[in-house]
C-alpha positions in Angstrom: -9.1 3.2 -28.6 -7.0 4.6 -25.8 -4.7 2.3 -23.8 -4.9 4.7 -20.8 -6.9 3.2 -17.8 -10.0 5.0 -16.8 -10.1 6.7 -13.4 -13.8 6.1 -13.0 -15.0 3.4 -10.6 -17.1 0.8 -12.4 -19.3 -2.0 -11.1 -22.2 -2.3 -8.7 -22.7 1.0 -6.9 -24.0 -0.7 -3.7 -20.9 -3.0 -3.6 -18.6 -0.1 -4.1 -20.3 1.9 -1.4 -20.1 -1.0 1.0 -16.4 -1.5 0.4 -15.7 2.2 0.9 -17.7 2.3 4.1 -15.4 -0.4 5.6 -12.0 0.5 4.0 -9.8 3.6 3.9 -7.4 4.5 1.2 -3.9 5.8 2.2 -1.7 7.5 -0.3 2.0 7.4 0.5 5.1 8.4 -1.4 8.1 6.1 -1.1 11.6 6.1 -2.5 12.1 4.1 -5.7 14.2 1.5 -3.9 11.3 0.9 -1.4 8.9 0.4 -4.3 11.4 -1.9 -6.0 11.6 -4.0 -2.8 7.8 -4.2 -2.5 7.5 -5.2 -6.2 10.2 -7.9 -5.7 8.2 -9.3 -2.8 5.0 -9.2 -4.8 6.7 -11.1 -7.6 8.3 -13.6 -5.2 4.9 -14.4 -3.7 2.8 -14.1 -6.9 0.6 -11.4 -5.5 0.0 -7.7 -5.9 1.8 -4.6 -4.6 -1.3 -3.8 -2.5 -1.3 -7.2 -0.8 2.4 -6.8 0.1 1.9 -3.3 1.5 -1.1 -4.4 3.6 0.9 -7.4 4.9 3.9 -5.2 5.8 1.6 -2.7 7.6 -0.1 -5.4 9.6 3.3 -6.9 10.5 4.7 -3.6 11.6 1.6 -2.7 13.7 1.4 -6.1 15.4 5.1 -6.6 16.2 6.2 -3.3 17.6 4.9 -0.8 20.1 5.4 2.3 18.0 3.7 4.6 20.5 6.2 3.7 23.2 9.4 2.9 21.2 9.0 5.5 18.5 10.4 5.3 14.9 13.9 4.0 14.3 14.7 5.8 11.1 13.5 8.3 8.5 13.9 7.9 4.8 16.6 10.3 3.6 16.5 11.7 0.1 19.8 12.7 -1.4 19.9 16.2 -2.8 
């Protein structure tokens, strides 16, 4: 038996369709140190990485007028 997780969605098709009609997936690449910080928060609060990322996004969008103030920094990758 393979230990690799399946990439197929399982469960009630109607429930899955309802979820997908109300939610959007966003794929994002981050630096390892950013992922480490998210994982540390998830561990600290006994929750998942996804919950931490959703919370951080909500916080960022509600506490800053990004359209007016712009971004303050850009992740720099060392070459």
